[in-house]
CHARMM-style PDB file with segment names, atoms N, HN, CA, C and O in Angstrom:
ATOM      1  N   UNK     1     -17.581  19.234 -15.604  1.00  0.00      PROA
ATOM      2  CA  UNK     1     -18.537  19.140 -14.619  1.00  0.00      PROA
ATOM      3  C   UNK     1     -18.713  17.584 -14.203  1.00  0.00      PROA
ATOM      4  O   UNK     1     -18.879  16.718 -15.062  1.00  0.00      PROA
ATOM      5  N   UNK     2     -18.668  17.323 -12.934  1.00  0.00      PROA
ATOM      6  HN  UNK     2     -18.533  18.027 -12.237  1.00  0.00      PROA
ATOM      7  CA  UNK     2     -18.794  15.984 -12.506  1.00  0.00      PROA
ATOM      8  C   UNK     2     -20.274  15.692 -11.822  1.00  0.00      PROA
ATOM      9  O   UNK     2     -20.977  16.545 -11.280  1.00  0.00      PROA
ATOM     10  N   UNK     3     -20.575  14.317 -11.973  1.00  0.00      PROA
ATOM     11  HN  UNK     3     -20.004  13.624 -12.413  1.00  0.00      PROA
ATOM     12  CA  UNK     3     -21.731  13.870 -11.448  1.00  0.00      PROA
ATOM     13  C   UNK     3     -21.594  13.053 -10.166  1.00  0.00      PROA
ATOM     14  O   UNK     3     -20.651  12.264 -10.113  1.00  0.00      PROA
ATOM     15  N   UNK     4     -22.353  13.140  -9.220  1.00  0.00      PROA
ATOM     16  HN  UNK     4     -23.119  13.781  -9.263  1.00  0.00      PROA
ATOM     17  CA  UNK     4     -22.177  12.111  -8.247  1.00  0.00      PROA
ATOM     18  C   UNK     4     -23.183  10.920  -8.516  1.00  0.00      PROA
ATOM     19  O   UNK     4     -23.984  10.985  -9.448  1.00  0.00      PROA
ATOM     20  N   UNK     5     -23.123   9.946  -7.757  1.00  0.00      PROA
ATOM     21  HN  UNK     5     -22.472   9.893  -7.000  1.00  0.00      PROA
ATOM     22  CA  UNK     5     -23.761   8.530  -8.083  1.00  0.00      PROA
ATOM     23  C   UNK     5     -25.333   8.792  -8.125  1.00  0.00      PROA
ATOM     24  O   UNK     5     -26.059   8.015  -8.746  1.00  0.00      PROA
ATOM     25  N   UNK     6     -25.743   9.677  -7.587  1.00  0.00      PROA
ATOM     26  HN  UNK     6     -25.153  10.308  -7.083  1.00  0.00      PROA
ATOM     27  CA  UNK     6     -27.428   9.785  -7.577  1.00  0.00      PROA
ATOM     28  C   UNK     6     -27.727  10.438  -8.712  1.00  0.00      PROA
ATOM     29  O   UNK     6     -28.932  10.444  -8.963  1.00  0.00      PROA
ATOM     30  N   UNK     7     -26.948  11.056  -9.576  1.00  0.00      PROA
ATOM     31  HN  UNK     7     -25.969  11.050  -9.372  1.00  0.00      PROA
ATOM     32  CA  UNK     7     -27.402  11.635 -10.726  1.00  0.00      PROA
ATOM     33  C   UNK     7     -27.168  10.723 -11.991  1.00  0.00      PROA
ATOM     34  O   UNK     7     -27.629  11.031 -13.090  1.00  0.00      PROA
ATOM     35  N   UNK     8     -26.454   9.628 -11.782  1.00  0.00      PROA
ATOM     36  HN  UNK     8     -26.079   9.378 -10.889  1.00  0.00      PROA
ATOM     37  CA  UNK     8     -26.335   8.697 -13.002  1.00  0.00      PROA
ATOM     38  C   UNK     8     -27.412   7.808 -13.098  1.00  0.00      PROA
ATOM     39  O   UNK     8     -27.891   7.217 -12.131  1.00  0.00      PROA
ATOM     40  N   UNK     9     -27.805   7.706 -14.281  1.00  0.00      PROA
ATOM     41  HN  UNK     9     -27.416   8.186 -15.067  1.00  0.00      PROA
ATOM     42  CA  UNK     9     -29.033   6.736 -14.393  1.00  0.00      PROA
ATOM     43  C   UNK     9     -28.352   5.274 -14.703  1.00  0.00      PROA
ATOM     44  O   UNK     9     -27.631   5.122 -15.689  1.00  0.00      PROA
ATOM     45  N   UNK    10     -28.617   4.283 -13.846  1.00  0.00      PROA
ATOM     46  HN  UNK    10     -29.203   4.406 -13.045  1.00  0.00      PROA
ATOM     47  CA  UNK    10     -27.974   3.037 -14.150  1.00  0.00      PROA
ATOM     48  C   UNK    10     -29.084   1.974 -13.615  1.00  0.00      PROA
ATOM     49  O   UNK    10     -29.880   2.250 -12.717  1.00  0.00      PROA
ATOM     50  N   UNK    11     -29.033   0.772 -14.261  1.00  0.00      PROA
ATOM     51  HN  UNK    11     -28.387   0.548 -14.991  1.00  0.00      PROA
ATOM     52  CA  UNK    11     -29.890  -0.115 -13.850  1.00  0.00      PROA
ATOM     53  C   UNK    11     -29.226  -0.933 -12.693  1.00  0.00      PROA
ATOM     54  O   UNK    11     -29.919  -1.315 -11.750  1.00  0.00      PROA
ATOM     55  N   UNK    12     -27.976  -1.185 -12.755  1.00  0.00      PROA
ATOM     56  HN  UNK    12     -27.413  -0.874 -13.521  1.00  0.00      PROA
ATOM     57  CA  UNK    12     -27.258  -1.837 -11.883  1.00  0.00      PROA
ATOM     58  C   UNK    12     -25.803  -1.604 -11.808  1.00  0.00      PROA
ATOM     59  O   UNK    12     -25.093  -1.616 -12.813  1.00  0.00      PROA
ATOM     60  N   UNK    13     -25.309  -1.366 -10.477  1.00  0.00      PROA
ATOM     61  HN  UNK    13     -25.886  -1.356  -9.660  1.00  0.00      PROA
ATOM     62  CA  UNK    13     -23.875  -1.161 -10.510  1.00  0.00      PROA
ATOM     63  C   UNK    13     -23.144  -2.339 -10.024  1.00  0.00      PROA
ATOM     64  O   UNK    13     -23.691  -3.073  -9.201  1.00  0.00      PROA
ATOM     65  N   UNK    14     -22.006  -2.582 -10.436  1.00  0.00      PROA
ATOM     66  HN  UNK    14     -21.561  -1.987 -11.105  1.00  0.00      PROA
ATOM     67  CA  UNK    14     -21.162  -3.817 -10.269  1.00  0.00      PROA
ATOM     68  C   UNK    14     -19.994  -3.350  -9.510  1.00  0.00      PROA
ATOM     69  O   UNK    14     -19.388  -2.335  -9.857  1.00  0.00      PROA
ATOM     70  N   UNK    15     -19.636  -4.087  -8.435  1.00  0.00      PROA
ATOM     71  HN  UNK    15     -20.128  -4.911  -8.154  1.00  0.00      PROA
ATOM     72  CA  UNK    15     -18.575  -3.780  -7.606  1.00  0.00      PROA
ATOM     73  C   UNK    15     -17.651  -5.150  -7.644  1.00  0.00      PROA
ATOM     74  O   UNK    15     -18.197  -6.254  -7.661  1.00  0.00      PROA
ATOM     75  N   UNK    16     -16.276  -5.011  -7.656  1.00  0.00      PROA
ATOM     76  HN  UNK    16     -15.832  -4.115  -7.643  1.00  0.00      PROA
ATOM     77  CA  UNK    16     -15.545  -6.012  -7.605  1.00  0.00      PROA
ATOM     78  C   UNK    16     -14.236  -5.498  -6.613  1.00  0.00      PROA
ATOM     79  O   UNK    16     -13.778  -4.356  -6.644  1.00  0.00      PROA
ATOM     80  N   UNK    17     -13.848  -6.369  -5.916  1.00  0.00      PROA
ATOM     81  HN  UNK    17     -14.220  -7.296  -5.891  1.00  0.00      PROA
ATOM     82  CA  UNK    17     -12.844  -5.956  -4.939  1.00  0.00      PROA
ATOM     83  C   UNK    17     -11.451  -6.125  -5.704  1.00  0.00      PROA
ATOM     84  O   UNK    17     -11.357  -6.556  -6.854  1.00  0.00      PROA
ATOM     85  N   UNK    18     -10.442  -5.744  -4.943  1.00  0.00      PROA
ATOM     86  HN  UNK    18     -10.518  -5.394  -4.010  1.00  0.00      PROA
ATOM     87  CA  UNK    18      -9.065  -5.929  -5.604  1.00  0.00      PROA
ATOM     88  C   UNK    18      -8.628  -7.355  -5.394  1.00  0.00      PROA
ATOM     89  O   UNK    18      -7.715  -7.612  -4.609  1.00  0.00      PROA
ATOM     90  N   UNK    19      -9.218  -8.231  -6.036  1.00  0.00      PROA
ATOM     91  HN  UNK    19      -9.960  -8.023  -6.674  1.00  0.00      PROA
ATOM     92  CA  UNK    19      -8.923  -9.761  -5.957  1.00  0.00      PROA
ATOM     93  C   UNK    19      -7.463 -10.002  -6.381  1.00  0.00      PROA
ATOM     94  O   UNK    19      -6.951  -9.360  -7.298  1.00  0.00      PROA
ATOM     95  N   UNK    20      -6.822 -10.933  -5.695  1.00  0.00      PROA
ATOM     96  HN  UNK    20      -7.238 -11.455  -4.951  1.00  0.00      PROA
ATOM     97  CA  UNK    20      -5.412 -11.272  -6.220  1.00  0.00      PROA
ATOM     98  C   UNK    20      -5.468 -11.958  -7.483  1.00  0.00      PROA
ATOM     99  O   UNK    20      -4.433 -12.085  -8.137  1.00  0.00      PROA
ATOM    100  N   UNK    21      -6.712 -12.476  -7.950  1.00  0.00      PROA
ATOM    101  HN  UNK    21      -7.552 -12.372  -7.418  1.00  0.00      PROA
ATOM    102  CA  UNK    21      -6.680 -13.204  -9.133  1.00  0.00      PROA
ATOM    103  C   UNK    21      -7.269 -12.264 -10.393  1.00  0.00      PROA
ATOM    104  O   UNK    21      -7.331 -12.667 -11.554  1.00  0.00      PROA
ATOM    105  N   UNK    22      -7.620 -11.151 -10.015  1.00  0.00      PROA
ATOM    106  HN  UNK    22      -7.570 -10.823  -9.072  1.00  0.00      PROA
ATOM    107  CA  UNK    22      -8.135 -10.115 -11.008  1.00  0.00      PROA
ATOM    108  C   UNK    22      -7.092  -9.088 -11.474  1.00  0.00      PROA
ATOM    109  O   UNK    22      -5.942  -9.122 -11.037  1.00  0.00      PROA
ATOM    110  N   UNK    23      -7.486  -8.219 -12.322  1.00  0.00      PROA
ATOM    111  HN  UNK    23      -8.421  -8.191 -12.677  1.00  0.00      PROA
ATOM    112  CA  UNK    23      -6.504  -7.323 -12.847  1.00  0.00      PROA
ATOM    113  C   UNK    23      -6.460  -6.093 -12.164  1.00  0.00      PROA
ATOM    114  O   UNK    23      -5.560  -5.287 -12.400  1.00  0.00      PROA
ATOM    115  N   UNK    24      -7.429  -5.851 -11.261  1.00  0.00      PROA
ATOM    116  HN  UNK    24      -8.160  -6.506 -11.069  1.00  0.00      PROA
ATOM    117  CA  UNK    24      -7.608  -4.343 -10.675  1.00  0.00      PROA
ATOM    118  C   UNK    24      -6.356  -4.143  -9.904  1.00  0.00      PROA
ATOM    119  O   UNK    24      -5.763  -3.066  -9.961  1.00  0.00      PROA
ATOM    120  N   UNK    25      -5.921  -5.158  -9.171  1.00  0.00      PROA
ATOM    121  HN  UNK    25      -6.403  -6.033  -9.125  1.00  0.00      PROA
ATOM    122  CA  UNK    25      -4.714  -4.957  -8.200  1.00  0.00      PROA
ATOM    123  C   UNK    25      -3.546  -4.662  -8.990  1.00  0.00      PROA
ATOM    124  O   UNK    25      -2.770  -3.800  -8.577  1.00  0.00      PROA
ATOM    125  N   UNK    26      -3.314  -5.282 -10.103  1.00  0.00      PROA
ATOM    126  HN  UNK    26      -3.945  -5.982 -10.438  1.00  0.00      PROA
ATOM    127  CA  UNK    26      -2.188  -5.217 -11.085  1.00  0.00      PROA
ATOM    128  C   UNK    26      -2.129  -3.802 -11.526  1.00  0.00      PROA
ATOM    129  O   UNK    26      -1.083  -3.155 -11.480  1.00  0.00      PROA
ATOM    130  N   UNK    27      -3.405  -3.262 -12.010  1.00  0.00      PROA
ATOM    131  HN  UNK    27      -4.255  -3.787 -12.047  1.00  0.00      PROA
ATOM    132  CA  UNK    27      -3.354  -1.934 -12.584  1.00  0.00      PROA
ATOM    133  C   UNK    27      -3.034  -0.935 -11.445  1.00  0.00      PROA
ATOM    134  O   UNK    27      -2.234  -0.072 -11.809  1.00  0.00      PROA
ATOM    135  N   UNK    28      -3.432  -0.830 -10.213  1.00  0.00      PROA
ATOM    136  HN  UNK    28      -4.081  -1.531  -9.918  1.00  0.00      PROA
ATOM    137  CA  UNK    28      -3.124   0.005  -9.135  1.00  0.00      PROA
ATOM    138  C   UNK    28      -1.596  -0.157  -8.890  1.00  0.00      PROA
ATOM    139  O   UNK    28      -0.930   0.865  -8.723  1.00  0.00      PROA
ATOM    140  N   UNK    29      -1.042  -1.296  -8.860  1.00  0.00      PROA
ATOM    141  HN  UNK    29      -1.583  -2.126  -8.996  1.00  0.00      PROA
ATOM    142  CA  UNK    29       0.337  -1.588  -8.580  1.00  0.00      PROA
ATOM    143  C   UNK    29       1.166  -0.934  -9.464  1.00  0.00      PROA
ATOM    144  O   UNK    29       2.175  -0.332  -9.096  1.00  0.00      PROA
ATOM    145  N   UNK    30       0.728  -1.032 -10.837  1.00  0.00      PROA
ATOM    146  HN  UNK    30      -0.091  -1.521 -11.136  1.00  0.00      PROA
ATOM    147  CA  UNK    30       1.477  -0.263 -11.984  1.00  0.00      PROA
ATOM    148  C   UNK    30       1.398   1.154 -11.719  1.00  0.00      PROA
ATOM    149  O   UNK    30       2.435   1.810 -11.814  1.00  0.00      PROA
ATOM    150  N   UNK    31       0.285   1.738 -11.392  1.00  0.00      PROA
ATOM    151  HN  UNK    31      -0.558   1.206 -11.314  1.00  0.00      PROA
ATOM    152  CA  UNK    31       0.241   3.101 -11.321  1.00  0.00      PROA
ATOM    153  C   UNK    31       1.252   3.567 -10.183  1.00  0.00      PROA
ATOM    154  O   UNK    31       2.078   4.466 -10.339  1.00  0.00      PROA
ATOM    155  N   UNK    32       1.082   2.876  -9.089  1.00  0.00      PROA
ATOM    156  HN  UNK    32       0.411   2.146  -8.962  1.00  0.00      PROA
ATOM    157  CA  UNK    32       1.903   3.500  -7.761  1.00  0.00      PROA
ATOM    158  C   UNK    32       3.310   2.883  -7.900  1.00  0.00      PROA
ATOM    159  O   UNK    32       4.165   3.215  -7.079  1.00  0.00      PROA
ATOM    160  N   UNK    33       3.642   1.919  -8.980  1.00  0.00      PROA
ATOM    161  HN  UNK    33       2.947   1.649  -9.647  1.00  0.00      PROA
ATOM    162  CA  UNK    33       4.976   1.480  -8.882  1.00  0.00      PROA
ATOM    163  C   UNK    33       5.582   0.603  -7.766  1.00  0.00      PROA
ATOM    164  O   UNK    33       6.790   0.457  -7.578  1.00  0.00      PROA
ATOM    165  N   UNK    34       4.549   0.015  -7.023  1.00  0.00      PROA
ATOM    166  HN  UNK    34       3.568   0.133  -7.176  1.00  0.00      PROA
ATOM    167  CA  UNK    34       5.041  -0.811  -5.989  1.00  0.00      PROA
ATOM    168  C   UNK    34       3.893  -1.960  -5.716  1.00  0.00      PROA
ATOM    169  O   UNK    34       2.745  -1.789  -6.128  1.00  0.00      PROA
ATOM    170  N   UNK    35       4.206  -2.911  -5.135  1.00  0.00      PROA
ATOM    171  HN  UNK    35       5.138  -3.050  -4.800  1.00  0.00      PROA
ATOM    172  CA  UNK    35       3.165  -4.013  -4.724  1.00  0.00      PROA
ATOM    173  C   UNK    35       2.294  -3.554  -3.645  1.00  0.00      PROA
ATOM    174  O   UNK    35       2.594  -2.643  -2.873  1.00  0.00      PROA
ATOM    175  N   UNK    36       1.254  -4.189  -3.620  1.00  0.00      PROA
ATOM    176  HN  UNK    36       1.010  -4.929  -4.247  1.00  0.00      PROA
ATOM    177  CA  UNK    36       0.334  -3.878  -2.406  1.00  0.00      PROA
ATOM    178  C   UNK    36      -0.103  -5.150  -1.715  1.00  0.00      PROA
ATOM    179  O   UNK    36      -0.224  -6.195  -2.355  1.00  0.00      PROA
ATOM    180  N   UNK    37      -0.334  -5.078  -0.455  1.00  0.00      PROA
ATOM    181  HN  UNK    37      -0.236  -4.229   0.064  1.00  0.00      PROA
ATOM    182  CA  UNK    37      -0.774  -6.218   0.520  1.00  0.00      PROA
ATOM    183  C   UNK    37      -1.930  -5.757   1.024  1.00  0.00      PROA
ATOM    184  O   UNK    37      -1.938  -4.703   1.659  1.00  0.00      PROA
ATOM    185  N   UNK    38      -3.045  -6.470   0.813  1.00  0.00      PROA
ATOM    186  HN  UNK    38      -3.038  -7.326   0.296  1.00  0.00      PROA
ATOM    187  CA  UNK    38      -4.282  -6.159   1.391  1.00  0.00      PROA
ATOM    188  C   UNK    38      -4.467  -6.845   2.430  1.00  0.00      PROA
ATOM    189  O   UNK    38      -4.156  -8.034   2.495  1.00  0.00      PROA
ATOM    190  N   UNK    39      -5.036  -6.138   3.453  1.00  0.00      PROA
ATOM    191  HN  UNK    39      -5.289  -5.172   3.401  1.00  0.00      PROA
ATOM    192  CA  UNK    39      -5.150  -6.966   4.881  1.00  0.00      PROA
ATOM    193  C   UNK    39      -6.308  -8.119   4.975  1.00  0.00      PROA
ATOM    194  O   UNK    39      -7.303  -8.155   4.251  1.00  0.00      PROA
ATOM    195  N   UNK    40      -6.035  -8.908   5.848  1.00  0.00      PROA
ATOM    196  HN  UNK    40      -5.227  -8.879   6.437  1.00  0.00      PROA
ATOM    197  CA  UNK    40      -7.348 -10.006   5.959  1.00  0.00      PROA
ATOM    198  C   UNK    40      -8.628  -9.277   6.184  1.00  0.00      PROA
ATOM    199  O   UNK    40      -8.750  -8.286   6.903  1.00  0.00      PROA
ATOM    200  N   UNK    41      -9.548  -9.846   5.520  1.00  0.00      PROA
ATOM    201  HN  UNK    41      -9.449 -10.651   4.935  1.00  0.00      PROA
ATOM    202  CA  UNK    41     -10.948  -9.066   5.688  1.00  0.00      PROA
ATOM    203  C   UNK    41     -11.127  -7.957   4.727  1.00  0.00      PROA
ATOM    204  O   UNK    41     -12.233  -7.418   4.682  1.00  0.00      PROA
ATOM    205  N   UNK    42     -10.220  -7.570   3.988  1.00  0.00      PROA
ATOM    206  HN  UNK    42      -9.322  -8.008   4.024  1.00  0.00      PROA
ATOM    207  CA  UNK    42     -10.333  -6.653   3.186  1.00  0.00      PROA
ATOM    208  C   UNK    42     -11.593  -6.652   2.267  1.00  0.00      PROA
ATOM    209  O   UNK    42     -12.345  -5.679   2.210  1.00  0.00      PROA
ATOM    210  N   UNK    43     -11.768  -7.708   1.605  1.00  0.00      PROA
ATOM    211  HN  UNK    43     -11.158  -8.499   1.651  1.00  0.00      PROA
ATOM    212  CA  UNK    43     -12.825  -7.945   0.578  1.00  0.00      PROA
ATOM    213  C   UNK    43     -14.283  -7.811   1.316  1.00  0.00      PROA
ATOM    214  O   UNK    43     -15.205  -7.152   0.836  1.00  0.00      PROA
ATOM    215  N   UNK    44     -14.352  -8.470   2.452  1.00  0.00      PROA
ATOM    216  HN  UNK    44     -13.603  -9.006   2.842  1.00  0.00      PROA
ATOM    217  CA  UNK    44     -15.696  -8.307   3.229  1.00  0.00      PROA
ATOM    218  C   UNK    44     -15.796  -6.876   3.558  1.00  0.00      PROA
ATOM    219  O   UNK    44     -16.865  -6.312   3.326  1.00  0.00      PROA
ATOM    220  N   UNK    45     -14.908  -6.281   4.023  1.00  0.00      PROA
ATOM    221  HN  UNK    45     -14.039  -6.739   4.212  1.00  0.00      PROA
ATOM    222  CA  UNK    45     -15.146  -4.929   4.455  1.00  0.00      PROA
ATOM    223  C   UNK    45     -15.576  -3.948   3.422  1.00  0.00      PROA
ATOM    224  O   UNK    45     -16.496  -3.151   3.602  1.00  0.00      PROA
ATOM    225  N   UNK    46     -14.783  -4.049   2.194  1.00  0.00      PROA
ATOM    226  HN  UNK    46     -14.035  -4.696   2.047  1.00  0.00      PROA
ATOM    227  CA  UNK    46     -14.907  -3.261   0.992  1.00  0.00      PROA
ATOM    228  C   UNK    46     -16.391  -3.551   0.557  1.00  0.00      PROA
ATOM    229  O   UNK    46     -17.140  -2.599   0.336  1.00  0.00      PROA
ATOM    230  N   UNK    47     -16.859  -4.933   0.423  1.00  0.00      PROA
ATOM    231  HN  UNK    47     -16.251  -5.706   0.603  1.00  0.00      PROA
ATOM    232  CA  UNK    47     -18.362  -5.268   0.224  1.00  0.00      PROA
ATOM    233  C   UNK    47     -19.417  -4.443   1.055  1.00  0.00      PROA
ATOM    234  O   UNK    47     -20.436  -3.958   0.562  1.00  0.00      PROA
ATOM    235  N   UNK    48     -19.045  -4.342   2.389  1.00  0.00      PROA
ATOM    236  HN  UNK    48     -18.218  -4.735   2.790  1.00  0.00      PROA
ATOM    237  CA  UNK    48     -19.970  -3.640   3.112  1.00  0.00      PROA
ATOM    238  C   UNK    48     -20.119  -2.170   2.928  1.00  0.00      PROA
ATOM    239  O   UNK    48     -21.200  -1.595   3.050  1.00  0.00      PROA
ATOM    240  N   UNK    49     -18.937  -1.548   2.615  1.00  0.00      PROA
ATOM    241  HN  UNK    49     -18.059  -2.015   2.516  1.00  0.00      PROA
ATOM    242  CA  UNK    49     -18.843  -0.127   2.209  1.00  0.00      PROA
ATOM    243  C   UNK    49     -19.680   0.024   0.831  1.00  0.00      PROA
ATOM    244  O   UNK    49     -20.500   0.933   0.697  1.00  0.00      PROA
ATOM    245  N   UNK    50     -19.442  -0.837  -0.086  1.00  0.00      PROA
ATOM    246  HN  UNK    50     -18.777  -1.575   0.023  1.00  0.00      PROA
ATOM    247  CA  UNK    50     -20.143  -0.656  -1.446  1.00  0.00      PROA
ATOM    248  C   UNK    50     -21.468  -0.930  -1.132  1.00  0.00      PROA
ATOM    249  O   UNK    50     -22.226  -0.058  -1.555  1.00  0.00      PROA
ATOM    250  N   UNK    51     -22.003  -1.825  -0.545  1.00  0.00      PROA
ATOM    251  HN  UNK    51     -21.387  -2.534  -0.202  1.00  0.00      PROA
ATOM    252  CA  UNK    51     -23.571  -1.937  -0.412  1.00  0.00      PROA
ATOM    253  C   UNK    51     -24.278  -0.943   0.442  1.00  0.00      PROA
ATOM    254  O   UNK    51     -25.481  -0.692   0.366  1.00  0.00      PROA
ATOM    255  N   UNK    52     -23.355  -0.353   1.331  1.00  0.00      PROA
ATOM    256  HN  UNK    52     -22.378  -0.557   1.392  1.00  0.00      PROA
ATOM    257  CA  UNK    52     -23.891   0.861   2.317  1.00  0.00      PROA
ATOM    258  C   UNK    52     -24.109   1.942   1.267  1.00  0.00      PROA
ATOM    259  O   UNK    52     -25.182   2.539   1.171  1.00  0.00      PROA
ATOM    260  N   UNK    53     -22.986   2.193   0.427  1.00  0.00      PROA
ATOM    261  HN  UNK    53     -22.115   1.708   0.505  1.00  0.00      PROA
ATOM    262  CA  UNK    53     -23.174   3.413  -0.585  1.00  0.00      PROA
ATOM    263  C   UNK    53     -24.220   3.205  -1.631  1.00  0.00      PROA
ATOM    264  O   UNK    53     -24.740   4.196  -2.142  1.00  0.00      PROA
ATOM    265  N   UNK    54     -24.557   2.049  -1.977  1.00  0.00      PROA
ATOM    266  HN  UNK    54     -24.134   1.244  -1.561  1.00  0.00      PROA
ATOM    267  CA  UNK    54     -25.559   1.932  -2.860  1.00  0.00      PROA
ATOM    268  C   UNK    54     -26.865   2.258  -2.246  1.00  0.00      PROA
ATOM    269  O   UNK    54     -27.729   2.918  -2.823  1.00  0.00      PROA
ATOM    270  N   UNK    55     -26.987   1.727  -0.945  1.00  0.00      PROA
ATOM    271  HN  UNK    55     -26.286   1.190  -0.476  1.00  0.00      PROA
ATOM    272  CA  UNK    55     -28.320   2.226  -0.249  1.00  0.00      PROA
ATOM    273  C   UNK    55     -28.384   3.603  -0.032  1.00  0.00      PROA
ATOM    274  O   UNK    55     -29.475   4.140  -0.218  1.00  0.00      PROA
ATOM    275  N   UNK    56     -27.347   4.348   0.358  1.00  0.00      PROA
ATOM    276  HN  UNK    56     -26.460   3.912   0.510  1.00  0.00      PROA
ATOM    277  CA  UNK    56     -27.278   5.749   0.486  1.00  0.00      PROA
ATOM    278  C   UNK    56     -27.772   6.499  -0.818  1.00  0.00      PROA
ATOM    279  O   UNK    56     -28.503   7.487  -0.759  1.00  0.00      PROA
ATOM    280  N   UNK    57     -27.280   5.908  -2.087  1.00  0.00      PROA
ATOM    281  HN  UNK    57     -26.686   5.105  -2.135  1.00  0.00      PROA
ATOM    282  CA  UNK    57     -27.561   6.464  -3.300  1.00  0.00      PROA
ATOM    283  C   UNK    57     -29.099   6.029  -3.959  1.00  0.00      PROA
ATOM    284  O   UNK    57     -29.663   6.561  -4.915  1.00  0.00      PROA
ATOM    285  N   UNK    58     -29.528   4.993  -3.197  1.00  0.00      PROA
ATOM    286  HN  UNK    58     -29.070   4.561  -2.421  1.00  0.00      PROA
ATOM    287  CA  UNK    58     -30.839   4.454  -3.792  1.00  0.00      PROA
ATOM    288  C   UNK    58     -30.683   3.681  -5.006  1.00  0.00      PROA
ATOM    289  O   UNK    58     -31.555   3.649  -5.875  1.00  0.00      PROA
ATOM    290  N   UNK    59     -29.495   3.006  -5.085  1.00  0.00      PROA
ATOM    291  HN  UNK    59     -28.787   3.032  -4.380  1.00  0.00      PROA
ATOM    292  CA  UNK    59     -29.119   2.141  -6.337  1.00  0.00      PROA
ATOM    293  C   UNK    59     -29.039   0.775  -5.967  1.00  0.00      PROA
ATOM    294  O   UNK    59     -28.799   0.424  -4.811  1.00  0.00      PROA
ATOM    295  N   UNK    60     -29.249  -0.080  -6.996  1.00  0.00      PROA
ATOM    296  HN  UNK    60     -29.444   0.205  -7.934  1.00  0.00      PROA
ATOM    297  CA  UNK    60     -29.036  -1.469  -6.693  1.00  0.00      PROA
ATOM    298  C   UNK    60     -27.645  -1.978  -7.447  1.00  0.00      PROA
ATOM    299  O   UNK    60     -27.142  -1.338  -8.370  1.00  0.00      PROA
ATOM    300  N   UNK    61     -27.181  -3.020  -7.010  1.00  0.00      PROA
ATOM    301  HN  UNK    61     -27.591  -3.540  -6.260  1.00  0.00      PROA
ATOM    302  CA  UNK    61     -26.013  -3.410  -7.351  1.00  0.00      PROA
ATOM    303  C   UNK    61     -25.514  -4.871  -6.980  1.00  0.00      PROA
ATOM    304  O   UNK    61     -26.175  -5.565  -6.208  1.00  0.00      PROA
ATOM    305  N   UNK    62     -24.335  -5.319  -7.548  1.00  0.00      PROA
ATOM    306  HN  UNK    62     -23.798  -4.755  -8.175  1.00  0.00      PROA
ATOM    307  CA  UNK    62     -23.881  -6.726  -7.141  1.00  0.00      PROA
ATOM    308  C   UNK    62     -22.348  -6.444  -6.790  1.00  0.00      PROA
ATOM    309  O   UNK    62     -21.599  -5.696  -7.419  1.00  0.00      PROA
ATOM    310  N   UNK    63     -22.059  -7.143  -5.735  1.00  0.00      PROA
ATOM    311  HN  UNK    63     -22.668  -7.750  -5.224  1.00  0.00      PROA
ATOM    312  CA  UNK    63     -20.760  -7.230  -5.313  1.00  0.00      PROA
ATOM    313  C   UNK    63     -20.213  -8.837  -5.509  1.00  0.00      PROA
ATOM    314  O   UNK    63     -20.865  -9.817  -5.147  1.00  0.00      PROA
ATOM    315  N   UNK    64     -19.106  -8.882  -6.049  1.00  0.00      PROA
ATOM    316  HN  UNK    64     -18.577  -8.086  -6.344  1.00  0.00      PROA
ATOM    317  CA  UNK    64     -18.644 -10.249  -6.194  1.00  0.00      PROA
ATOM    318  C   UNK    64     -17.425 -10.426  -5.188  1.00  0.00      PROA
ATOM    319  O   UNK    64     -16.386  -9.771  -5.264  1.00  0.00      PROA
ATOM    320  N   UNK    65     -17.660 -11.276  -4.355  1.00  0.00      PROA
ATOM    321  HN  UNK    65     -18.504 -11.808  -4.292  1.00  0.00      PROA
ATOM    322  CA  UNK    65     -16.592 -11.375  -3.211  1.00  0.00      PROA
ATOM    323  C   UNK    65     -15.504 -12.342  -3.756  1.00  0.00      PROA
ATOM    324  O   UNK    65     -15.709 -13.086  -4.714  1.00  0.00      PROA
ATOM    325  N   UNK    66     -14.424 -12.280  -3.129  1.00  0.00      PROA
ATOM    326  HN  UNK    66     -14.257 -11.675  -2.351  1.00  0.00      PROA
ATOM    327  CA  UNK    66     -13.165 -12.990  -3.375  1.00  0.00      PROA
ATOM    328  C   UNK    66     -13.615 -14.435  -3.507  1.00  0.00      PROA
ATOM    329  O   UNK    66     -13.361 -15.063  -4.535  1.00  0.00      PROA
ATOM    330  N   UNK    67     -14.276 -14.979  -2.492  1.00  0.00      PROA
ATOM    331  HN  UNK    67     -14.482 -14.469  -1.657  1.00  0.00      PROA
ATOM    332  CA  UNK    67     -14.658 -16.437  -2.571  1.00  0.00      PROA
ATOM    333  C   UNK    67     -16.003 -16.533  -1.693  1.00  0.00      PROA
ATOM    334  O   UNK    67     -16.298 -15.712  -0.826  1.00  0.00      PROA
ATOM    335  N   UNK    68     -16.704 -17.550  -2.011  1.00  0.00      PROA
ATOM    336  HN  UNK    68     -16.464 -18.217  -2.716  1.00  0.00      PROA
ATOM    337  CA  UNK    68     -17.991 -17.745  -1.325  1.00  0.00      PROA
ATOM    338  C   UNK    68     -17.858 -18.822  -0.310  1.00  0.00      PROA
ATOM    339  OT1 UNK    68     -18.826 -19.143   0.380  1.00  0.00      PROA
TER     340      UNK     68
END
């Protein structure tokens, strides 16, 4: 049985993009067996989607952008 975000009790949801400095991108590249190139503006766009999904689910959260 799977739950959607609205069924999960959480104080805060943390979101982090596929930062070149972080490990998330490396993990995905390892799974797919090839490198990834993220388009310019990816981080800002992903942040907008993340915040919209939080609003849709009535949750609060934090997005850490690539740079400020």
